[in-house]
SEFI-320204 format. One record per residue: x, y, z of N, C-alpha, C, O, CB in turn; chain; residue in three letters. Coordinates in steps of 0.1 Angstrom, whole numbers. Glycine has a CB too. Layout:
BEGIN
(node (X,Y,Z),(X,Y,Z),(X,Y,Z),(X,Y,Z),(X,Y,Z),"A","Ala")
...
//
This chain:
BEGIN
(node (1999,606,2273),(2006,604,2286),(2009,589,2287),(2020,585,2291),(1998,609,2298),"A","Met")
(node (1998,580,2284),(2000,566,2285),(2011,561,2276),(2019,552,2279),(1987,559,2282),"A","Glu")
(node (2012,567,2264),(2022,563,2254),(2036,566,2259),(2045,558,2257),(2019,569,2240),"A","Leu")
(node (2037,578,2265),(2050,582,2270),(2055,573,2282),(2066,569,2282),(2050,597,2275),"A","Ala")
(node (2045,569,2291),(2049,560,2302),(2053,546,2296),(2063,540,2300),(2037,559,2311),"A","Ile")
(node (2045,542,2286),(2048,529,2280),(2062,529,2273),(2070,520,2275),(2038,525,2270),"A","Phe")
(node (2065,540,2266),(2078,541,2259),(2089,541,2269),(2100,535,2267),(2078,553,2251),"A","Leu")
(node (2088,549,2280),(2098,549,2290),(2100,535,2297),(2112,531,2298),(2095,560,2301),"A","Val")
(node (2089,529,2300),(2091,515,2306),(2096,505,2297),(2104,496,2300),(2077,510,2311),"A","Leu")
(node (2093,506,2284),(2098,497,2274),(2113,499,2271),(2120,490,2270),(2090,497,2261),"A","Ser")
(node (2117,512,2271),(2131,515,2269),(2139,510,2281),(2150,504,2280),(2133,530,2267),"A","Val")
(node (2134,512,2293),(2141,507,2305),(2142,491,2305),(2152,486,2308),(2133,511,2318),"A","Ile")
(node (2131,485,2301),(2130,470,2300),(2141,465,2290),(2148,456,2293),(2116,466,2296),"A","Ser")
(node (2141,471,2278),(2150,466,2268),(2165,469,2272),(2173,461,2270),(2147,473,2254),"A","Ile")
(node (2167,481,2277),(2181,485,2281),(2186,475,2292),(2197,471,2292),(2182,499,2286),"A","Ala")
(node (2177,472,2302),(2182,464,2313),(2183,449,2308),(2191,442,2313),(2172,464,2325),"A","Ser")
(node (2175,445,2299),(2176,432,2293),(2189,431,2285),(2196,420,2286),(2164,428,2284),"A","Ala")
(node (2193,441,2278),(2206,441,2271),(2217,441,2281),(2228,435,2279),(2207,453,2262),"A","Leu")
(node (2215,448,2292),(2226,449,2303),(2228,435,2309),(2239,432,2313),(2221,459,2314),"A","Ser")
(node (2218,427,2309),(2219,413,2314),(2230,406,2306),(2238,398,2311),(2206,405,2315),"A","Ile")
(node (2229,408,2293),(2238,401,2284),(2252,407,2283),(2261,399,2281),(2232,401,2270),"A","Leu")
(node (2253,420,2285),(2266,426,2284),(2274,425,2297),(2286,424,2296),(2263,441,2281),"A","Ile")
(node (2268,425,2308),(2275,424,2321),(2284,412,2322),(2281,401,2318),(2266,425,2333),"A","Gln")
(node (2296,414,2328),(2306,403,2330),(2304,397,2343),(2308,385,2345),(2320,408,2328),"A","Arg")
(node (2299,404,2353),(2297,399,2366),(2283,394,2369),(2274,401,2365),(2301,409,2377),"A","His")
(node (2281,382,2374),(2267,376,2375),(2258,385,2385),(2246,385,2382),(2268,362,2380),"A","Pro")
(node (2264,391,2395),(2255,399,2404),(2249,411,2396),(2237,414,2398),(2263,404,2416),"A","Ile")
(node (2257,417,2388),(2252,428,2380),(2241,424,2370),(2232,431,2368),(2263,436,2373),"A","Tyr")
(node (2243,412,2365),(2233,406,2356),(2220,404,2363),(2209,406,2358),(2238,394,2349),"A","Ser")
(node (2221,398,2375),(2209,396,2384),(2202,409,2387),(2190,409,2387),(2213,388,2396),"A","Ala")
(node (2210,419,2390),(2203,432,2394),(2197,438,2381),(2186,444,2382),(2214,442,2399),"A","Leu")
(node (2203,436,2370),(2196,441,2357),(2183,433,2355),(2174,439,2349),(2206,439,2346),"A","Ser")
(node (2183,420,2358),(2171,412,2356),(2160,417,2365),(2148,417,2362),(2174,397,2358),"A","Leu")
(node (2164,421,2377),(2154,427,2387),(2148,439,2381),(2136,441,2382),(2160,429,2401),"A","Ile")
(node (2156,448,2375),(2151,460,2369),(2142,457,2357),(2132,464,2355),(2163,469,2364),"A","Leu")
(node (2145,447,2349),(2137,442,2338),(2123,438,2344),(2113,441,2338),(2143,431,2330),"A","Thr")
(node (2123,430,2354),(2110,425,2360),(2102,437,2365),(2090,437,2363),(2113,415,2372),"A","Phe")
(node (2108,446,2371),(2101,458,2377),(2095,466,2365),(2083,471,2367),(2110,467,2385),"A","Met")
(node (2102,468,2355),(2096,476,2344),(2085,468,2337),(2076,474,2332),(2107,479,2333),"A","Ser")
(node (2086,455,2336),(2075,447,2330),(2063,448,2339),(2052,448,2334),(2080,432,2329),"A","Leu")
(node (2065,448,2352),(2054,450,2361),(2047,463,2359),(2034,464,2360),(2058,449,2376),"A","Ala")
(node (2054,474,2356),(2048,486,2353),(2040,486,2340),(2030,492,2339),(2059,497,2352),"A","Gly")
(node (2045,478,2330),(2038,477,2318),(2025,469,2320),(2014,472,2315),(2046,470,2307),"A","Ile")
(node (2025,459,2329),(2013,451,2333),(2003,460,2340),(1991,459,2337),(2017,439,2342),"A","Tyr")
(node (2008,469,2348),(1998,478,2355),(1992,487,2345),(1980,490,2345),(2006,487,2365),"A","Ile")
(node (2000,492,2335),(1994,500,2324),(1984,493,2316),(1975,499,2310),(2005,506,2316),"A","Gln")
(node (1985,480,2315),(1975,472,2307),(1963,468,2316),(1955,460,2311),(1982,459,2302),"A","Met")
(node (1962,473,2328),(1952,470,2338),(1952,456,2342),(1941,450,2344),(1938,474,2332),"A","Gln")
(node (1963,450,2343),(1965,436,2348),(1972,437,2361),(1984,433,2362),(1973,427,2337),"A","Ala")
(node (1966,442,2371),(1972,445,2384),(1976,432,2391),(1987,432,2397),(1962,452,2393),"A","Glu")
(node (1968,422,2390),(1972,409,2396),(1985,403,2391),(1994,399,2398),(1961,399,2395),"A","Phe")
(node (1986,404,2378),(1999,398,2372),(2010,407,2375),(2021,402,2377),(1997,398,2356),"A","Ile")
(node (2008,420,2376),(2019,429,2380),(2024,426,2394),(2036,426,2397),(2015,444,2379),"A","Ala")
(node (2014,424,2403),(2018,421,2417),(2025,408,2418),(2035,406,2425),(2006,421,2426),"A","Val")
(node (2020,398,2411),(2027,385,2411),(2041,386,2405),(2050,379,2409),(2018,375,2403),"A","Met")
(node (2042,394,2395),(2056,396,2389),(2065,402,2399),(2077,397,2400),(2055,406,2377),"A","Gln")
(node (2061,411,2407),(2070,417,2417),(2072,407,2429),(2084,405,2433),(2064,430,2422),"A","Val")
(node (2061,401,2434),(2063,393,2445),(2070,380,2442),(2080,376,2449),(2049,389,2451),"A","Val")
(node (2066,373,2431),(2072,360,2429),(2085,361,2422),(2095,355,2427),(2062,352,2420),"A","Val")
(node (2086,368,2411),(2099,368,2403),(2109,377,2410),(2120,373,2413),(2096,373,2389),"A","Tyr")
(node (2105,390,2412),(2115,399,2418),(2118,396,2432),(2129,396,2437),(2110,413,2416),"A","Thr")
(node (2107,393,2440),(2109,391,2454),(2115,377,2458),(2123,377,2467),(2096,393,2461),"A","Gly")
(node (2110,367,2452),(2114,353,2456),(2125,347,2447),(2136,344,2452),(2102,344,2456),"A","Ala")
(node (2123,347,2435),(2132,339,2426),(2145,347,2425),(2156,341,2425),(2126,337,2412),"A","Ile")
(node (2145,360,2423),(2157,368,2422),(2165,368,2435),(2177,368,2434),(2154,382,2417),"A","Met")
(node (2158,368,2446),(2166,367,2459),(2173,354,2460),(2184,353,2464),(2156,369,2471),"A","Val")
(node (2166,344,2455),(2172,330,2455),(2184,330,2445),(2195,325,2449),(2162,320,2451),"A","Leu")
(node (2183,336,2433),(2194,337,2424),(2206,344,2430),(2217,339,2429),(2190,343,2411),"A","Phe")
(node (2204,356,2436),(2214,364,2442),(2221,356,2453),(2233,356,2455),(2209,377,2447),"A","Val")
(node (2213,349,2461),(2218,341,2472),(2227,330,2467),(2238,327,2472),(2206,335,2480),"A","Phe")
(node (2223,323,2456),(2231,312,2451),(2244,317,2444),(2254,311,2446),(2223,304,2440),"A","Val")
(node (2243,329,2438),(2255,335,2431),(2265,338,2442),(2277,336,2441),(2251,347,2423),"A","Ile")
(node (2260,344,2453),(2269,348,2464),(2275,336,2471),(2286,336,2475),(2262,357,2474),"A","Met")
(node (2267,325,2472),(2272,313,2479),(2283,306,2470),(2292,301,2475),(2261,303,2481),"A","Leu")
(node (2281,306,2457),(2290,300,2448),(2303,309,2446),(2313,304,2441),(2284,297,2435),"A","Leu")
(node (2302,321,2450),(2313,330,2449),(2319,331,2434),(2330,328,2432),(2325,327,2458),"A","Asn")
(node (2310,333,2425),(2313,333,2411),(2321,346,2408),(2317,357,2411),(2300,332,2402),"A","Val")
(node (2331,344,2401),(2340,355,2396),(2335,361,2383),(2328,354,2376),(2355,351,2396),"A","Lys")
(node (2340,373,2380),(2336,379,2367),(2343,371,2356),(2354,365,2358),(2341,394,2366),"A","Ala")
(node (2337,370,2344),(2342,363,2333),(2354,370,2328),(2355,382,2326),(2331,362,2322),"A","Glu")
(node (2364,361,2325),(2377,367,2320),(2376,368,2304),(2370,360,2298),(2389,358,2323),"A","Glu")
(node (2381,379,2299),(2381,381,2285),(2393,373,2278),(2404,374,2283),(2381,396,2281),"A","Arg")
(node (2390,366,2268),(2400,359,2260),(2401,367,2247),(2392,367,2239),(2396,344,2258),"A","Val")
(node (2413,373,2244),(2414,380,2232),(2415,371,2220),(2420,360,2220),(2427,389,2232),"A","Pro")
(node (2409,376,2208),(2409,369,2195),(2403,355,2196),(2406,347,2187),(2424,368,2191),"A","Asn")
(node (2394,353,2205),(2387,340,2205),(2374,342,2198),(2366,351,2201),(2385,335,2220),"A","Lys")
(node (2371,333,2189),(2359,333,2181),(2357,346,2174),(2348,354,2175),(2346,331,2190),"A","Leu")
(node (2367,349,2166),(2367,362,2158),(2356,362,2148),(2352,373,2143),(2381,364,2151),"A","Ile")
(node (2352,350,2144),(2341,349,2134),(2328,355,2140),(2320,362,2133),(2339,335,2130),"A","Val")
(node (2326,353,2153),(2314,358,2160),(2314,373,2160),(2304,380,2160),(2313,352,2174),"A","Met")
(node (2326,379,2161),(2327,393,2161),(2322,400,2148),(2316,410,2149),(2341,398,2165),"A","Lys")
(node (2326,394,2137),(2323,400,2124),(2309,395,2118),(2303,403,2111),(2334,397,2115),"A","Tyr")
(node (2305,383,2122),(2292,378,2116),(2281,378,2126),(2269,378,2122),(2294,364,2111),"A","Phe")
(node (2284,379,2139),(2273,378,2149),(2264,390,2149),(2252,389,2149),(2279,376,2162),"A","Gly")
(node (2270,402,2149),(2262,414,2149),(2253,416,2137),(2241,419,2138),(2271,426,2151),"A","Ile")
(node (2259,414,2125),(2250,416,2113),(2239,405,2112),(2228,408,2109),(2258,415,2100),"A","Pro")
(node (2242,393,2116),(2232,382,2116),(2221,385,2127),(2210,382,2125),(2238,369,2118),"A","Leu")
(node (2225,390,2138),(2216,394,2148),(2206,405,2144),(2194,404,2146),(2223,398,2161),"A","Thr")
(node (2212,415,2138),(2204,426,2132),(2194,421,2121),(2183,425,2121),(2213,437,2126),"A","Leu")
(node (2199,412,2113),(2190,406,2103),(2179,398,2109),(2168,399,2104),(2198,397,2094),"A","Leu")
(node (2182,391,2120),(2171,383,2127),(2161,392,2133),(2149,390,2132),(2178,374,2137),"A","Leu")
(node (2166,403,2140),(2157,412,2146),(2148,419,2136),(2136,422,2138),(2165,422,2155),"A","Val")
(node (2154,423,2125),(2147,430,2114),(2136,421,2108),(2125,425,2106),(2156,434,2103),"A","Thr")
(node (2139,408,2106),(2130,398,2101),(2118,396,2110),(2107,395,2106),(2137,385,2098),"A","Gly")
(node (2121,395,2123),(2111,393,2133),(2102,405,2134),(2090,404,2135),(2117,389,2147),"A","Val")
(node (2108,417,2134),(2101,429,2134),(2091,431,2122),(2080,435,2124),(2110,441,2135),"A","Gly")
(node (2096,428,2110),(2088,429,2098),(2076,419,2099),(2065,422,2096),(2096,426,2086),"A","Val")
(node (2079,407,2104),(2068,397,2105),(2057,401,2116),(2045,400,2113),(2073,383,2109),"A","Asn")
(node (2062,407,2127),(2052,412,2137),(2044,424,2131),(2032,424,2133),(2060,416,2150),"A","Ile")
(node (2051,433,2125),(2044,444,2119),(2034,440,2109),(2023,445,2109),(2054,454,2113),"A","Phe")
(node (2037,430,2100),(2028,426,2090),(2016,418,2096),(2005,419,2091),(2035,417,2080),"A","Gln")
(node (2019,411,2107),(2008,403,2113),(1998,412,2120),(1986,409,2121),(2013,393,2122),"A","Ser")
(node (2002,424,2125),(1994,433,2133),(1989,445,2125),(1982,453,2130),(2001,437,2145),"A","Phe")
(node (1994,447,2113),(1990,458,2105),(1975,458,2101),(1970,447,2096),(1998,460,2092),"A","Ser")
(node (1968,468,2104),(1954,469,2101),(1945,462,2111),(1933,462,2110),(1951,462,2088),"A","Gly")
(node (1951,457,2122),(1943,450,2132),(1945,458,2145),(1956,462,2148),(1947,435,2134),"A","Gln")
(node (1934,460,2152),(1934,467,2165),(1933,457,2176),(1924,448,2175),(1924,478,2166),"A","Ala")
(node (1940,458,2186),(1939,450,2198),(1929,456,2207),(1932,467,2212),(1953,446,2204),"A","Ile")
(node (1919,450,2211),(1909,455,2220),(1909,447,2233),(1908,435,2233),(1895,456,2214),"A","Arg")
(node (1910,454,2244),(1909,448,2257),(1896,452,2263),(1893,464,2265),(1921,452,2266),"A","Val")
(node (1888,442,2266),(1874,444,2272),(1875,443,2287),(1879,433,2292),(1864,434,2266),"A","Ser")
(node (1872,454,2294),(1872,454,2308),(1860,447,2314),(1860,441,2325),(1872,469,2313),"A","Val")
(node (1849,447,2306),(1836,441,2311),(1835,426,2307),(1824,422,2303),(1824,449,2306),"A","Ala")
(node (1846,419,2308),(1845,405,2305),(1838,396,2315),(1832,386,2312),(1860,399,2303),"A","Ser")
(node (1838,400,2328),(1830,394,2338),(1820,404,2344),(1824,413,2351),(1840,388,2349),"A","Ala")
(node (1808,402,2341),(1798,412,2345),(1796,412,2360),(1796,402,2367),(1785,410,2339),"A","Pro")
(node (1795,424,2366),(1793,426,2380),(1806,427,2388),(1805,429,2400),(1785,414,2385),"A","Gly")
(node (1817,425,2382),(1830,425,2390),(1837,439,2387),(1836,444,2376),(1839,413,2387),"A","Leu")
(node (1844,444,2396),(1849,457,2395),(1864,457,2389),(1868,467,2383),(1849,465,2408),"A","Thr")
(node (1871,447,2392),(1885,447,2387),(1890,433,2384),(1884,423,2386),(1893,453,2398),"A","Gly")
(node (1902,434,2378),(1909,422,2373),(1912,412,2385),(1910,400,2384),(1922,425,2366),"A","Asn")
(node (1918,418,2396),(1921,409,2407),(1909,403,2413),(1910,391,2417),(1929,418,2417),"A","Thr")
(node (1898,410,2414),(1886,405,2420),(1880,393,2411),(1876,383,2417),(1876,416,2422),"A","Gln")
(node (1881,395,2398),(1876,384,2390),(1884,372,2390),(1879,361,2390),(1875,389,2375),"A","Ser")
(node (1898,374,2391),(1906,362,2392),(1904,355,2405),(1904,343,2406),(1921,367,2391),"A","Ile")
(node (1903,363,2416),(1900,357,2429),(1887,349,2430),(1886,338,2435),(1900,367,2440),"A","Gly")
(node (1877,355,2424),(1864,348,2424),(1864,335,2416),(1859,325,2420),(1853,357,2417),"A","Lys")
(node (1871,335,2404),(1872,323,2396),(1881,313,2403),(1878,301,2403),(1878,326,2382),"A","Leu")
(node (1892,317,2410),(1901,308,2416),(1895,301,2428),(1898,289,2430),(1913,316,2421),"A","Leu")
(node (1886,308,2435),(1880,301,2447),(1866,295,2444),(1860,290,2454),(1880,311,2458),"A","Tyr")
(node (1861,297,2432),(1848,290,2429),(1850,279,2419),(1849,267,2422),(1838,300,2425),"A","Thr")
(node (1853,283,2407),(1853,273,2396),(1866,265,2396),(1866,253,2393),(1853,280,2382),"A","Gln")
(node (1877,271,2401),(1890,264,2401),(1895,261,2415),(1907,261,2417),(1900,272,2393),"A","Tyr")
(node (1886,258,2424),(1890,256,2438),(1897,243,2439),(1907,242,2446),(1877,256,2447),"A","Ala")
(node (1893,232,2433),(1899,219,2434),(1914,219,2428),(1923,215,2435),(1891,208,2426),"A","Leu")
(node (1916,225,2416),(1930,225,2411),(1939,234,2420),(1951,231,2422),(1930,231,2397),"A","Pro")
(node (1933,245,2426),(1941,253,2434),(1945,246,2447),(1957,247,2451),(1932,266,2438),"A","Phe")
(node (1936,238,2453),(1939,230,2465),(1949,219,2462),(1958,216,2470),(1927,225,2471),"A","Glu")
(node (1948,213,2450),(1957,202,2446),(1971,208,2444),(1981,202,2448),(1953,195,2433),"A","Val")
(node (1972,220,2438),(1985,226,2436),(1991,230,2450),(2003,228,2451),(1983,239,2428),"A","Thr")
(node (1983,235,2459),(1989,238,2472),(1994,225,2480),(2004,226,2487),(1978,245,2481),"A","Ser")
(node (1987,214,2478),(1992,202,2484),(2005,197,2478),(2014,193,2485),(1981,191,2483),"A","Ile")
(node (2006,198,2464),(2018,195,2457),(2030,203,2462),(2041,198,2464),(2016,196,2442),"A","Leu")
(node (2027,216,2464),(2038,225,2468),(2042,222,2483),(2054,222,2486),(2033,240,2468),"A","Leu")
(node (2032,218,2491),(2036,214,2505),(2044,201,2505),(2054,200,2512),(2023,212,2513),"A","Leu")
(node (2040,192,2496),(2048,179,2496),(2062,182,2490),(2072,176,2495),(2041,169,2486),"A","Val")
(node (2064,191,2481),(2077,195,2476),(2085,202,2486),(2097,199,2487),(2075,204,2463),"A","Ala")
(node (2079,210,2495),(2087,217,2505),(2091,207,2516),(2103,207,2520),(2078,228,2512),"A","Ile")
(node (2082,198,2519),(2086,187,2529),(2097,179,2524),(2107,175,2531),(2074,179,2533),"A","Ile")
(node (2096,175,2511),(2107,167,2504),(2120,174,2504),(2131,168,2506),(2103,163,2490),"A","Gly")
(node (2120,187,2501),(2132,195,2501),(2139,196,2515),(2151,195,2516),(2130,209,2495),"A","Ala")
(node (2130,197,2525),(2136,198,2539),(2142,185,2542),(2152,184,2548),(2124,202,2549),"A","Ile")
(node (2135,174,2539),(2140,161,2542),(2153,157,2535),(2162,151,2541),(2130,150,2539),"A","Leu")
(node (2154,162,2523),(2166,159,2515),(2178,168,2520),(2189,164,2519),(2164,162,2500),"A","Met")
(node (2175,180,2524),(2185,189,2529),(2190,185,2543),(2202,188,2547),(2180,203,2529),"A","Ala")
(node (2182,179,2551),(2185,175,2564),(2194,163,2564),(2190,153,2558),(2173,174,2573),"A","Lys")
(node (2205,163,2571),(2214,151,2572),(2208,140,2581),(2208,128,2577),(2228,155,2576),"A","Lys")
(node (2204,144,2593),(2198,135,2602),(2185,139,2607),(2182,151,2608),(2208,133,2614),"A","Glu")
(node (2176,130,2609),(2162,133,2615),(2163,133,2630),(2152,136,2636),(2152,124,2610),"A","Leu")
//
């Protein structure tokens, strides 16, 4: 069952990633990118990385892609016009060279992982029940100072962006 879910999510992810490249209108490409992010979040959940999956949905799909769609709509970008017979060399050499590249990368990945099993240990932090809880405990104990410095830097960046965007104080 897990393999079937993984295969479905990976096919959705690859198809929507290809749709990003194929689409002529930027809004459709952005929507395809949102679908790619959502399917990757599903794969993260299947890998028992719930925190990363939630961050994928909240940060990338929720914040960054909304910003992208907002900018695309503000710029009023039109669909790309097709120019016939332009770069005819790319038409005949691009697809075979791309297939050769993908085949070479696939062979290298297969050779590097053949005979090796990837093991994920759930009991990496003793006494903790889940991935999110272990990340939270580390974030607020061992990494409290870098976390607070990052929050101050983000606050300074927000204030700077507001001041730069505002014409008069």
